N, C-alpha and C positions, 0 to 999 in steps of 0.2 A: 581604623578602628570602624567608620561605616562604611567601611567594604566590605568589613566581617560580619556586622551589623545585618545589612541588608543580605546577608546570602546567609544568614540565619532564619532571616524574617522570610527568603523567598523558600528555602528546605525545610521549613516549619509545615508539614501538609497534616496538621490536625484539622477533624472536619469543622467545619463552619460553617454555620445555618447561616444564610443569605434570602432574600425578599426579592419576591417578583421578578423580571429577568435576569437577574443578577444570580437566581438558586441555584443554575446550572450552568459551568462554565461548558465550552463545547469538547468535546472527549474524540479522538480520533483510536477506535478503537482495535486492535491486532484482529484477525479471523481468528475463530477458533479451530477451525481447520483448514485444511486445501484441499481444492479435490478440481478435477480436467474430463471432460467426457466428449471425446471427438469421434466422428463418426468415419469410418470406413467400408469397402468396399465389402459384402458376406461373400463367401465361397459357395453358400445355399442361396435360400430365395429370404430375401429380406434384406434388413441392412442393420452394420454392424455398428455398436457403442462400446466405445474403450472406455471404461472408468478408472480414475487413478485419483486415491485417497491419501493425503498426509496428516498426521495431527500430532502438531508437537506435543511431547511429552510432559511440559507444563501443564496442559488441559484434561490429563488421564490423575486417576488418583491411584496410588501404587500404594502398594502393603507388603511391608517387610516379611519376605517367606524364608529363614535362616540366612543363608548370604547373597541373596536377591533381593531385587526389590520386582514385583509381579500388578499389571495392569492387565484391566480387561474391558472390552467394548462391542456395542453392537450396531452394527452398521444395518441401517434401512433404505433402499432405494424405491422410491415411486415413479412412475411416468404415467402422465393422463395426456389423451391428447384433448384438441381445439373445442369438443362437446361434452367434456369433463368424464370420459369413459377412461375407465384402467387399463393401459395397455401393457406395464409390466411392473412386479412388486418381489424385488429379492429384499431377505434377510439372512445376515451371516454374522458370526462372532471373531473377533481379533483380542491379539494377545499382545504383550509386548512385556521384556524383561529388560534390566540395566541390574551394576555392579551398586550403584553409590547413592546417596541422597543425592548429591547438585545433580547427576544424569537427572532426576526426575524431574526436576525444576528449570530445566531446559527447556530453551525458547528455537534450539536450533537441532536438537537430536530427534527424530522424528518415528510417528509409526507407519510406514506404508502400506498400503496394498491395492492390489489391482485387479477388475474383473473384467469382460467380457462378455455380450450379450448381445442378440439379435431381434428385433423388433420389425414393424411393420413399415414402410417408409411412412411420413406424414410429418407433421410441426406438434412436440407435445411440449408440457412441462415437468422438468425435471427436479424431484425432490430429494435432498439426501439428508438423512438427519445419524447422528450417532450419538450414540447413549452411554456415558460411564455406567460401566456393573455395580461399581462399589458404592457410586452415589446416587444413580437414577438423575441425575445432570442430565439434558437432553443439547444438546446444538443441533439447528436448520439451516441448511439452504436450499434455494430456489433458484435454475436458469432456464432459459429457454431451451431446446435444444431440434435441430433439424437432421431428422434422420434421411437423406438424401436416396432417390427411386435412382441407382444404379442398372434398371434393364433396360433402359431405354439404348438407342445404336449411336449414339454422339461421343464426343470425347468428352470423359467427368473426371473430376478431381475430390482429393480426400480432402478433410478438417486437415489445418496444419499443425504439427506439433511441436511445440520448444523442446530445444531438448538441454539439459544440462551437461551432458556430453557425449560424444559418438567415437567409435574406436573402431574402426575397419582393418579385420585379419581377416587371412586367405579368401579374400571377396565378401565376407560377411561382417554386418555391423553388429556392433554389440553399442544399445542405445541407452542411457538414461534422460526420462523424461524430466524436464521442470516443469513442478507442479502449481507451482505458486505464479510466474509468469513472470517474475523480476529479474533479468536478463543482465544484474552486474555480475561482475567479473573482470580478471585483469587481460583477458584475452579482445583482443582487437576488432574479435567479429564474436557473434553469439548462435550457435548450429540449430537448424530447424529441419524437419521433416516432413515429407509429405508422399503422397501417391498419385499417378496420372495413371488412367484407365484408358487405355486405347484399345478402338474399335477395329476389327480387319480391314477397313475403308480408309484410315488414317496413320501416316507413318511419321509424322514430326507435328511438333507445337511451336511456338513462340511463346516464352515463358516468361513475363514480367512479374518483377519481386517490386514491393513499393514499399517505404515505411511512412507514412501520415502519423503529423507533430501536431501541437496546438493548431485549433482551427482550419483545419485539414492542410496547413502546409505541409508540402511535400520536402520531408528530411532526407533518402533516398530513392532510387529508381535504379535497375539494372534488367536489362533483357536478354537471353540466349536462346540460341534456337535446341530443343529435346527431342531426340530423332526415338522413336520405337525399338527398344532392343526386346523387349516381348508385349504383352498384352497388359501388366503392370508394372510402371516404372517405378522406383523406391530412387526417391529425391533426397540428396543429403544436400544444405546449403548453408555458407558461411554468412549471416549479411553483419557488415560491415557498423559497429556503435562508436566508432573515434570520435564521431560527431555528434555524439546524441548527448544531451544536459539529461541530468534528473528528470525524471516526467512521467507520463502516460501514453503510449504511442499505440497507432493500430497499423498490424502488419496486411499487406495483400496481396495476393498470387491470383495472374488470371492469364489464364490460356488463348491464344490465338492463328489464327490460322494464312496469318499475314505480319510483317513486319510496319503495318501502316497503327499507330498507336490509336487510330478511331476507329480505329476496323474493327469488325464483329468478336466482341468475347465469346468465346466457346464456353468456359466454365470458369470459375472466381469461386475463392476461399480467402474470408478477412478473420484476425483473432488482433487481441488488445495484448499489451504487454507492457512491461515499467520498467524502470531502472531508479533502483531506490538503495540505499545503503539499507539492509535488513536490522543494522545498531541504531538506525534512526527513527523519529517518532514519524508518523507518516504524515503529520502535518510540513514536516522539513521536507520541502522538493527543489530550492535551492539554496545552495552549503553557502552563496557568497548572500545572500539575503538573511540566514537563521545566524553565521556570523554579525552580522550589522548588528540583529538584534539584540547581540548578546551585550550592548550596549550597557547595561545599568549593572550587569554583573562582572564586567573586564574591560580590561585597560585597553588602550588603542594599541597599545604592541601587541595584545595577543590577539585582538582580534586582525589586526594587518596580518601575524602570522599565520595565519588560517588562511585571508584572504590570499595572500602571495604563493601560495604553494604552487609546486610547477602543473600538476596536473588532479584531477578529481580522486584519485585513491591520496594521494597523499594529504590533500585539503581534508578529506575526510578523517584520515590518521591525526590531524590534528585537532580536529574535532573532536572527537571523541575523548581524546590525551587530555583537553580543556575539562572535558565533562566528569571524564573518571575519578578527577581529586571530591567530586562532592556525591560518588556514589555510594550508598549508604553499606553495599554488597558487590565490592570489586571483583569477586568471582565469578557473578551473575552478568550474561549475556544481556540484562535489560538496565536501565538508571530510572528508576521512577520520578526523580528529580529532574531529570532532563526531558521527559516527557511529563511531566506538569510545568512546566516552564513553558515548554512550547505551546501546550494545550491553554495557555493562560494569552499568550501571543496571538495564538488563532481567533480566540474570543474576543482578544481586543481589534484586533482586524478588523473582525465582521460586524461588531458595534460601534465604536470608537473612532470608525476612519472619516475624515472629511475631504479637504484638499491636499491629505497626506495621510500615509497609514494608520492605523488607529493604534498600534504599538508606539506610535511617537508621539502623540497625545499625553495629558498631563495623566485623565482618565487611565489611558492604558500603561501608562507609566505607573501609577498608584495599585491597578489591579494586575499586573505582573509581580509586583514586590510582591504586593501582601493577600492578592487570590480576591475573591466574591467578597462583601463588604456584609458585617451582619444584618447593618439595618440602612437603609435609603427615604432621605427625605427630601420628596421632590417636588421644590416649587417651579412650574413652568408658565405660568398667570398672574402673578401678581401685578395688578395696577402700579405700583407704586416702587418697581423693580425687575431690575431685567431676568431673565431665567436661573437659576440657579440648585444646584441640588448639594445634600451634605451627606457624604459617607463615612459609616460608623463602624468601627472596627472595635467592640467592645471590650474583646479578650486583652487585646491590645492596648487599649484604655487611648484611643487615638480616633480623630474624626477627622475630615478635609472636605473643604467647601471650594463647589467648583462653578465658577460664573460662565454665562453663554454670555459676552460683552455684543456681539456683532449680530446675534440670532439668528445665527445660522447652523447651529448645533455644536460649534467650536469650543466646548465648555473647558475653560483655564484654571489651572489650580489659585485660588483665592490664601493671600498669609500663605506662603509656603511653608515657613514654620511651624505651621498648626498643629498640634499633637507633637512638637518633637522631634518632625520631619524635614527634610530641604529636596526637593526634588534635584536631579542631574544638574550639571552647568554644561556636561560636556562627557564625551566618551573616555577621560581619565576621572568622572568625578569621584571615584571608590578611592583612586590613589593607588599603593603597595601597601 
């Protein structure tokens, strides 16, 4: 009974007006669109930019036309140099079509486009905007773009392209770029592609591929000699990821003319990538921690089942299966209840952490289960009492008093049964 009550409270996501810093929780929004801009040598004067764009169908406004659903949007690319002078401005129209309403709400079905442009070498600010033709709603993204000068006589390197797939047939490669930069897959490696540009005076280079994790710790390094077959060498490499956990990484490729790892670097290129299951909220970067954070709505048996999974993919499957039972739209690839729960966990960790994570605190527990309070009555400097706060949930006819008995910001719930609610005494609190 208590478990069902807690779940109904957690999953009731009506709007609640809160006060002061409790007003807005931590939110991790999915990008409205994904793009990648990569630099390669041009066959003509200048430097080449290859632009790839993907926008999920859920971000477009589809209109039914007979048996089809149609959407249209406009893409605008602008590039300015360091002095603020415009270097490139291009605008074009795109369309998308599908046959069912469910597809129009999908986060995984995307509309894709790519373009190639030639610009002078230099450092630019790139701005890409996507405007829905039906609603006029616009989304904008910016990034810095380095257009290399490939005209000098030394060996040089293109940007690194992440690949979703690569198929070699009769000596030719068919590639599908990975625009999102997320390399999660069942494969033990993920493919990358780059080009090496050899001058006449150089016939081989030592290529070193490195992956750096948190705090620039090296997670992978591999070197091999690359011999020139022609002036432009197209390189396809599989980077192992079995030892990489969920998170963000930097991939680096460097070229040297000797096996000395401290020798002169002739050219280098870097980019970032992530390992993250697309079904999970962006705030979830560790499935073991995320499973432990289910303590308030899951049994210890359910949590242990997720944490004891033999591999990351099985663990993610069990995690999603747990949350699927609380998905208001099981056919959707998004689960708003799961997203809200972990937004609250993230907020609790940001605001209520002391000598242990904020989600484990009494304030964190109440916030995760009930969300932001309708009102907060603070008493930080009372002469005759220790600091305390009262959280009011008017719509639920509840209030909670937290006392800082130590003076170090560790607020504990006073009178746990106050308002008809008791905190969990362990991971089995809600029972079966």
